[in-house]
Backbone as CSV, one residue per row, in Angstrom:
resi,resn,N_x,N_y,N_z,CA_x,CA_y,CA_z,C_x,C_y,C_z
1,MET,226.654,-18.624,64.248,226.257,-18.654,65.667,225.816,-17.255,66.102
2,ALA,226.426,-16.191,65.552,226.086,-14.819,65.987,224.750,-14.363,65.459
3,SER,224.295,-14.865,64.307,223.037,-14.403,63.706,221.803,-14.949,64.392
4,LYS,221.812,-16.049,65.033,220.626,-16.663,65.652,220.098,-15.858,66.829
5,PRO,220.983,-15.399,67.733,220.438,-14.578,68.819,219.771,-13.328,68.297
6,ALA,220.327,-12.722,67.226,219.706,-11.497,66.682,218.316,-11.784,66.173
7,THR,218.121,-12.899,65.525,216.789,-13.264,65.006,215.815,-13.461,66.133
8,LYS,216.184,-14.064,67.193,215.301,-14.325,68.340,214.870,-13.018,68.998
9,LYS,215.823,-12.045,69.104,215.520,-10.758,69.710,214.493,-9.984,68.888
10,GLY,214.659,-10.038,67.589,213.700,-9.351,66.725,212.328,-9.972,66.807
11,SER,212.235,-11.201,66.943,210.952,-11.896,67.028,210.232,-11.526,68.300
12,VAL,210.989,-11.428,69.353,210.366,-11.052,70.627,209.814,-9.640,70.567
13,SER,210.521,-8.725,69.987,210.078,-7.330,69.880,208.814,-7.239,69.051
14,THR,208.743,-7.993,67.999,207.545,-7.973,67.131,206.332,-8.483,67.871
15,GLU,206.541,-9.564,68.622,205.411,-10.116,69.383,204.913,-9.126,70.433
16,THR,205.869,-8.423,71.030,205.478,-7.434,72.047,204.644,-6.316,71.431
17,VAL,205.131,-5.836,70.302,204.412,-4.752,69.622,203.037,-5.208,69.197
18,LEU,202.993,-6.437,68.655,201.696,-6.959,68.212,200.746,-7.140,69.395
19,GLY,201.297,-7.569,70.509,200.460,-7.763,71.697,199.907,-6.441,72.205
20,GLN,200.773,-5.452,72.238,200.324,-4.126,72.679,199.283,-3.555,71.724
21,ALA,199.542,-3.781,70.418,198.585,-3.289,69.427,197.239,-3.978,69.590
22,ALA,197.292,-5.282,69.875,196.050,-6.036,70.057,195.296,-5.524,71.271
23,GLN,196.051,-5.251,72.338,195.411,-4.722,73.538,194.756,-3.356,73.258
24,GLN,195.491,-2.536,72.537,194.955,-1.215,72.205,193.705,-1.303,71.327
25,ILE,193.794,-2.276,70.371,192.634,-2.465,69.494,191.430,-2.941,70.302
26,ALA,191.681,-3.877,71.230,190.599,-4.400,72.061,190.016,-3.298,72.927
27,LYS,190.930,-2.462,73.482,190.477,-1.355,74.301,189.650,-0.366,73.474
28,ALA,190.153,-0.117,72.239,189.435,0.809,71.365,188.068,0.258,70.992
29,VAL,188.017,-1.074,70.730,186.744,-1.694,70.392,185.775,-1.596,71.564
30,THR,186.319,-1.848,72.774,185.471,-1.747,73.976,184.931,-0.327,74.142
31,GLU,185.837,0.648,73.982,185.411,2.046,74.107,184.393,2.409,73.021
32,LEU,184.626,1.893,71.790,183.678,2.156,70.702,182.317,1.552,71.002
33,ASN,182.352,0.316,71.563,181.084,-0.316,71.934,180.376,0.484,73.019
34,ASN,181.166,0.953,73.995,180.568,1.764,75.071,179.984,3.065,74.503
35,ALA,180.749,3.670,73.583,180.271,4.915,72.980,179.000,4.674,72.179
36,THR,178.965,3.553,71.460,177.764,3.212,70.682,176.569,3.022,71.595
37,THR,176.826,2.309,72.718,175.747,2.100,73.692,175.248,3.434,74.255
38,THR,176.216,4.335,74.567,175.850,5.649,75.104,175.032,6.452,74.098
39,VAL,175.480,6.431,72.844,174.754,7.150,71.798,173.350,6.594,71.647
40,THR,173.256,5.248,71.670,171.940,4.610,71.547,171.028,5.028,72.686
41,GLN,171.618,5.062,73.911,170.833,5.498,75.062,170.404,6.956,74.935
42,LEU,171.355,7.780,74.449,171.028,9.196,74.267,169.930,9.384,73.232
43,VAL,170.002,8.645,72.137,168.961,8.725,71.099,167.613,8.310,71.674
44,SER,167.628,7.214,72.460,166.382,6.746,73.071,165.838,7.784,74.037
45,LYS,166.778,8.383,74.826,166.366,9.411,75.762,165.806,10.632,75.029
46,ALA,166.450,10.986,73.917,165.975,12.111,73.125,164.583,11.845,72.582
47,ASP,164.349,10.600,72.124,163.017,10.236,71.625,161.982,10.346,72.746
48,GLU,162.371,9.871,73.949,161.454,9.965,75.078,161.142,11.427,75.424
49,LEU,162.199,12.255,75.419,161.995,13.669,75.713,161.133,14.339,74.651
50,SER,161.353,13.973,73.375,160.542,14.545,72.296,159.069,14.179,72.474
51,LEU,158.846,12.909,72.838,157.477,12.467,73.072,156.867,13.195,74.266
52,LEU,157.697,13.361,75.330,157.215,14.072,76.506,156.874,15.529,76.175
53,VAL,157.733,16.186,75.387,157.483,17.569,74.979,156.206,17.662,74.165
54,ALA,156.039,16.705,73.235,154.826,16.699,72.411,153.582,16.547,73.281
55,ASN,153.669,15.659,74.306,152.532,15.471,75.213,152.238,16.741,76.003
56,LYS,153.320,17.398,76.466,153.144,18.622,77.228,152.526,19.716,76.359
57,GLU,152.973,19.823,75.124,152.410,20.826,74.222,150.925,20.551,73.986
58,GLU,150.588,19.275,73.846,149.176,18.928,73.658,148.362,19.291,74.897
59,GLN,148.936,19.023,76.100,148.254,19.380,77.332,148.082,20.905,77.443
60,ILE,149.129,21.647,77.035,149.050,23.112,77.072,147.933,23.616,76.154
61,GLN,147.838,23.041,74.953,146.780,23.430,74.029,145.402,23.131,74.615
62,GLU,145.286,21.957,75.265,144.011,21.612,75.893,143.668,22.598,77.005
63,LEU,144.694,22.983,77.803,144.467,23.944,78.872,144.061,25.309,78.311
64,GLU,144.681,25.705,77.195,144.320,26.978,76.570,142.866,26.959,76.104
65,VAL,142.466,25.839,75.509,141.072,25.711,75.063,140.129,25.781,76.257
66,GLN,140.494,25.068,77.350,139.660,25.089,78.552,139.576,26.496,79.136
67,TYR,140.730,27.199,79.135,140.743,28.560,79.675,139.842,29.477,78.847
68,GLN,139.965,29.377,77.527,139.133,30.222,76.665,137.651,29.931,76.870
69,GLU,137.315,28.649,77.026,135.924,28.280,77.228,135.407,28.805,78.565
70,LYS,136.241,28.661,79.606,135.836,29.155,80.918,135.724,30.675,80.913
71,ALA,136.649,31.347,80.222,136.587,32.810,80.127,135.308,33.244,79.417
72,ARG,134.953,32.521,78.338,133.725,32.848,77.608,132.499,32.636,78.490
73,GLN,132.478,31.508,79.226,131.355,31.240,80.112,131.255,32.287,81.219
74,ALA,132.430,32.684,81.763,132.436,33.701,82.812,131.899,35.028,82.290
75,GLN,132.266,35.403,81.056,131.777,36.648,80.467,130.270,36.594,80.252
76,VAL,129.792,35.432,79.769,128.356,35.267,79.551,127.601,35.369,80.873
77,GLU,128.121,34.695,81.910,127.480,34.752,83.222,127.500,36.169,83.785
78,PHE,128.623,36.864,83.570,128.710,38.248,84.052,127.673,39.129,83.367
79,ASP,127.573,39.002,82.048,126.594,39.800,81.304,125.173,39.505,81.769
80,LEU,124.892,38.202,82.003,123.558,37.823,82.454,123.267,38.397,83.842
81,ASN,124.272,38.354,84.721,124.086,38.902,86.068,123.851,40.400,86.019
82,VAL,124.621,41.089,85.188,124.448,42.538,85.059,123.047,42.852,84.553
83,LYS,122.615,42.119,83.532,121.291,42.352,82.968,120.193,42.036,83.979
84,ALA,120.416,40.946,84.768,119.389,40.524,85.725,119.251,41.512,86.876
85,HIS,120.367,42.134,87.273,120.328,43.023,88.433,120.256,44.496,88.053
86,ALA,120.359,44.806,86.777,120.389,46.212,86.355,119.107,46.935,86.758
87,GLU,117.968,46.323,86.466,116.690,46.980,86.762,116.527,47.170,88.266
88,ARG,116.938,46.169,89.075,116.821,46.296,90.526,117.710,47.419,91.050
89,VAL,118.939,47.488,90.526,119.872,48.527,90.976,119.347,49.917,90.610
90,VAL,118.861,50.058,89.373,118.339,51.356,88.935,117.104,51.743,89.741
91,SER,116.239,50.763,90.032,115.034,51.048,90.814,115.405,51.519,92.221
92,GLN,116.397,50.869,92.819,116.848,51.287,94.146,117.411,52.706,94.110
93,TRP,118.186,53.007,93.058,118.759,54.350,92.941,117.659,55.390,92.779
94,LEU,116.661,55.082,91.951,115.559,56.019,91.736,114.798,56.264,93.038
95,THR,114.541,55.185,93.776,113.815,55.313,95.039,114.608,56.149,96.039
96,ALA,115.913,55.901,96.116,116.762,56.641,97.051,116.819,58.123,96.711
97,ASN,116.645,58.461,95.435,116.731,59.860,95.007,115.362,60.487,94.753
98,GLY,114.320,59.797,95.196,112.977,60.360,95.068,112.484,60.461,93.647
99,LYS,112.882,59.531,92.801,112.463,59.561,91.399,111.688,58.298,91.066
100,THR,110.993,58.343,89.939,110.213,57.199,89.470,110.616,56.880,88.047
101,GLY,110.888,55.622,87.791,111.276,55.200,86.444,110.060,54.802,85.620
102,VAL,110.054,55.171,84.381,108.981,54.779,83.461,109.616,54.241,82.190
103,SER,108.901,53.365,81.528,109.409,52.820,80.273,109.289,53.863,79.170
104,THR,110.015,53.630,78.095,109.977,54.563,76.971,108.575,54.665,76.391
105,THR,107.891,53.532,76.320,106.524,53.532,75.779,105.583,54.357,76.651
106,ASP,105.676,54.132,77.980,104.811,54.884,78.897,105.123,56.380,78.847
107,LEU,106.421,56.719,78.759,106.796,58.130,78.690,106.240,58.784,77.432
108,THR,106.333,58.075,76.311,105.795,58.606,75.059,104.286,58.806,75.150
109,ASP,103.599,57.834,75.755,102.144,57.946,75.916,101.787,59.149,76.795
110,LEU,102.556,59.331,77.891,102.289,60.458,78.783,102.529,61.789,78.083
111,GLU,103.603,61.867,77.320,103.894,63.103,76.598,102.801,63.413,75.584
112,ASN,102.352,62.386,74.863,101.278,62.592,73.886,99.980,63.018,74.573
113,GLU,99.700,62.359,75.711,98.484,62.711,76.448,98.557,64.140,76.973
114,LEU,99.746,64.527,77.477,99.918,65.887,77.985,99.737,66.910,76.868
115,ALA,100.333,66.626,75.704,100.214,67.550,74.577,98.764,67.681,74.130
116,THR,98.054,66.541,74.080,96.646,66.573,73.682,95.797,67.350,74.690
117,THR,96.057,67.099,75.983,95.297,67.785,77.033,95.510,69.298,76.983
118,LYS,96.776,69.701,76.797,97.082,71.131,76.731,96.451,71.776,75.500
119,ALA,96.503,71.042,74.380,95.891,71.585,73.164,94.392,71.765,73.355
120,ASN,93.739,70.758,73.961,92.297,70.858,74.213,91.990,71.970,75.205
121,ALA,92.847,72.093,76.241,92.624,73.142,77.236,92.771,74.526,76.616
122,ASP,93.787,74.677,75.770,93.978,75.973,75.099,92.779,76.315,74.215
123,ALA,92.341,75.309,73.463,91.201,75.550,72.573,89.946,75.909,73.367
124,GLU,89.699,75.191,74.494,88.516,75.470,75.307,88.605,76.847,75.963
125,THR,89.828,77.183,76.430,90.004,78.498,77.060,89.749,79.622,76.065
126,LYS,90.306,79.482,74.880,90.094,80.498,73.846,88.620,80.603,73.472
127,ARG,87.965,79.461,73.429,86.538,79.476,73.081,85.744,80.232,74.144
128,GLN,86.033,79.961,75.422,85.321,80.629,76.494,85.638,82.125,76.535
129,VAL,86.923,82.460,76.297,87.306,83.869,76.275,86.599,84.591,75.135
130,ALA,86.585,83.950,73.971,85.912,84.552,72.815,84.427,84.747,73.088
131,ALA,83.827,83.755,73.765,82.401,83.876,74.099,82.173,85.030,75.062
132,ALA,83.082,85.160,76.049,82.944,86.252,77.017,83.110,87.608,76.337
133,VAL,84.101,87.696,75.444,84.326,88.946,74.710,83.106,89.291,73.861
134,ALA,82.580,88.292,73.182,81.414,88.526,72.337,80.219,88.981,73.165
135,SER,80.077,88.375,74.360,78.958,88.752,75.225,79.101,90.192,75.716
136,VAL,80.347,90.530,76.142,80.580,91.896,76.624,80.388,92.901,75.492
137,LYS,80.916,92.550,74.319,80.779,93.449,73.182,79.325,93.627,72.777
138,SER,78.589,92.529,72.819,77.172,92.603,72.476,76.418,93.464,73.481
139,GLN,76.770,93.293,74.755,76.135,94.097,75.789,76.476,95.579,75.610
140,TYR,77.718,95.819,75.246,78.157,97.202,75.003,77.389,97.811,73.839
141,GLU,77.295,97.050,72.768,76.586,97.553,71.600,75.113,97.790,71.906
142,ASN,74.524,96.906,72.711,73.121,97.076,73.090,72.938,98.328,73.956
143,ASP,73.941,98.508,74.865,73.858,99.711,75.715,73.958,100.980,74.876
144,ILE,74.858,100.986,73.896,75.015,102.148,73.035,73.717,102.419,72.258
145,LYS,73.173,101.354,71.713,71.930,101.504,70.956,70.808,102.031,71.844
146,LEU,70.778,101.482,73.096,69.736,101.919,74.015,69.894,103.404,74.344
147,LEU,71.120,103.820,74.564,71.356,105.232,74.859,70.979,106.120,73.688
148,HIS,71.355,105.658,72.496,71.025,106.451,71.311,69.515,106.508,71.092
149,SER,68.843,105.447,71.344,67.393,105.437,71.121,66.650,106.250,72.172
150,GLU,67.157,106.255,73.397,66.484,106.968,74.478,66.862,108.449,74.505
151,ASN,68.051,108.740,74.055,68.521,110.132,74.104,68.979,110.557,72.726
152,LYS,68.047,111.160,71.992,68.406,111.630,70.666,69.277,112.875,70.772
153,ALA,68.958,113.658,71.737,69.783,114.848,71.933,70.937,114.460,72.838
154,ILE,72.105,114.748,72.315,73.296,114.362,73.091,73.527,115.397,74.176
155,SER,73.580,114.870,75.373,73.826,115.719,76.525,75.176,115.362,77.130
156,VAL,75.522,116.203,78.038,76.809,115.961,78.708,76.784,114.628,79.453
157,GLU,75.645,114.349,80.068,75.537,113.105,80.815,75.656,111.900,79.910
158,ASN,74.927,111.957,78.772,74.994,110.834,77.843,76.383,110.702,77.215
159,ALA,76.946,111.891,76.906,78.299,111.848,76.334,79.279,111.211,77.303
160,THR,79.077,111.541,78.595,79.961,110.952,79.619,79.772,109.438,79.694
161,LYS,78.500,109.041,79.639,78.238,107.600,79.684,78.829,106.877,78.473
162,ILE,78.626,107.523,77.306,79.165,106.904,76.091,80.688,106.803,76.174
163,THR,81.285,107.897,76.660,82.747,107.877,76.800,83.182,106.771,77.768
164,ALA,82.420,106.674,78.881,82.764,105.639,79.876,82.634,104.249,79.283
165,LEU,81.538,104.073,78.507,81.348,102.763,77.877,82.445,102.485,76.850
166,ALA,82.820,103.519,76.123,83.909,103.335,75.147,85.212,102.965,75.850
167,GLU,85.446,103.655,76.976,86.661,103.339,77.734,86.585,101.920,78.313
168,LYS,85.361,101.594,78.746,85.172,100.236,79.265,85.434,99.200,78.184
169,ASN,84.893,99.491,76.987,85.117,98.580,75.865,86.601,98.478,75.529
170,LYS,87.267,99.657,75.540,88.711,99.652,75.259,89.460,98.871,76.329
171,PHE,89.024,99.069,77.585,89.675,98.355,78.683,89.479,96.847,78.540
172,LEU,88.247,96.464,78.178,87.967,95.037,78.003,88.780,94.450,76.852
173,GLU,88.863,95.203,75.773,89.667,94.715,74.653,91.130,94.571,75.058
174,ASP,91.614,95.568,75.844,93.013,95.470,76.327,93.176,94.262,77.236
175,GLN,92.147,94.042,78.090,92.234,92.890,78.996,92.222,91.572,78.225
176,MET,91.394,91.521,77.169,91.344,90.304,76.366,92.689,90.044,75.677
177,THR,93.282,91.135,75.184,94.616,91.004,74.559,95.630,90.503,75.575
178,LYS,95.527,91.054,76.790,96.434,90.628,77.855,96.215,89.151,78.219
179,VAL,94.924,88.750,78.254,94.598,87.357,78.581,95.174,86.406,77.524
180,TYR,94.987,86.811,76.238,95.567,85.988,75.174,97.086,85.874,75.333
181,GLY,97.715,86.994,75.686,99.169,86.971,75.877,99.565,86.051,77.021
182,GLN,98.772,86.122,78.121,99.057,85.254,79.264,98.847,83.786,78.923
183,LEU,97.815,83.504,78.125,97.574,82.118,77.709,98.739,81.587,76.886
184,ASP,99.195,82.422,75.946,100.348,82.007,75.128,101.578,81.779,75.987
185,ALA,101.805,82.680,76.960,102.968,82.539,77.844,102.849,81.286,78.703
186,GLU,101.626,81.028,79.217,101.426,79.846,80.046,101.614,78.566,79.245
187,ARG,101.125,78.596,77.983,101.311,77.413,77.136,102.787,77.147,76.891
188,THR,103.538,78.234,76.605,104.990,78.082,76.387,105.683,77.577,77.640
189,ALA,105.314,78.133,78.806,105.920,77.700,80.073,105.582,76.250,80.370
190,SER,104.339,75.831,80.060,103.935,74.443,80.304,104.757,73.478,79.457
191,VAL,104.967,73.856,78.198,105.783,73.010,77.313,107.205,72.886,77.854
192,GLU,107.770,74.022,78.331,109.139,74.012,78.874,109.202,73.160,80.138
193,ARG,108.144,73.276,80.989,108.133,72.451,82.211,108.023,70.971,81.871
194,ALA,107.242,70.639,80.866,107.111,69.241,80.451,108.441,68.706,79.947
195,ARG,109.137,69.552,79.159,110.466,69.130,78.665,111.442,68.942,79.809
196,ALA,111.440,69.871,80.760,112.356,69.772,81.904,112.037,68.544,82.737
197,SER,110.721,68.237,82.886,110.337,67.060,83.653,110.796,65.797,82.973
198,SER,110.679,65.758,81.614,111.118,64.556,80.878,112.610,64.373,80.969
199,VAL,113.379,65.488,81.078,114.841,65.385,81.214,115.199,64.754,82.549
200,GLY,114.415,65.049,83.628,114.721,64.521,84.946,114.305,63.081,85.125
201,SER,113.584,62.538,84.148,113.143,61.148,84.249,114.167,60.231,83.627
202,ILE,114.219,59.006,84.101,115.111,57.975,83.534,114.252,56.908,82.907
203,ASN,114.483,56.685,81.599,113.707,55.690,80.866,114.289,54.311,81.108
204,LEU,113.441,53.383,81.361,113.883,52.003,81.556,113.317,51.147,80.446
205,THR,114.191,50.427,79.780,113.740,49.469,78.750,113.949,48.087,79.319
206,SER,112.948,47.558,80.010,113.105,46.247,80.642,112.669,45.173,79.684
207,ALA,113.373,44.039,79.767,113.010,42.912,78.909,111.771,42.263,79.440
208,LYS,110.724,42.293,78.670,109.430,41.713,79.072,109.078,40.574,78.154
């Protein structure tokens, strides 16, 4: 009779423990299911974010390409504007400063023409000077011959005339030497002035 109540008590305790264990297992399963659902949602969210990041990176690359293209176009337009207005700006500056612009070709032609003109002028001047010297010398020689032929006996008067003519000839020769020196100096000064004038000019190379 004493053993039966003990058996019943043990059975009740086992059922209680099993019931609690079952509840805990069910709770754990529920929590595991919830955790699985959360992980699945997080994975899906991560995939969405990865796709969004990839799209944003692609958009950024497209924007970079657009920026580079616009920057290139802006640089090209700037260069074209500078080139288009450069001649006008330079012309205005030249006008404001009392200067005249010439192209490189025109400047070269002018310099060549100036050099040719000066060379021809020098040659013509020397030719005329030489002709004048020859004429004076010839006249002097004729005068000397005339004096010698008319006055065989040398007198004080004739000697004075001859001396005067000799001095005149010497003076003329000195003057001719001086003239040649002045011509050389003027030619040198003209070349220097031409160089200085070319320095003050601004060459324009316009697109034609």
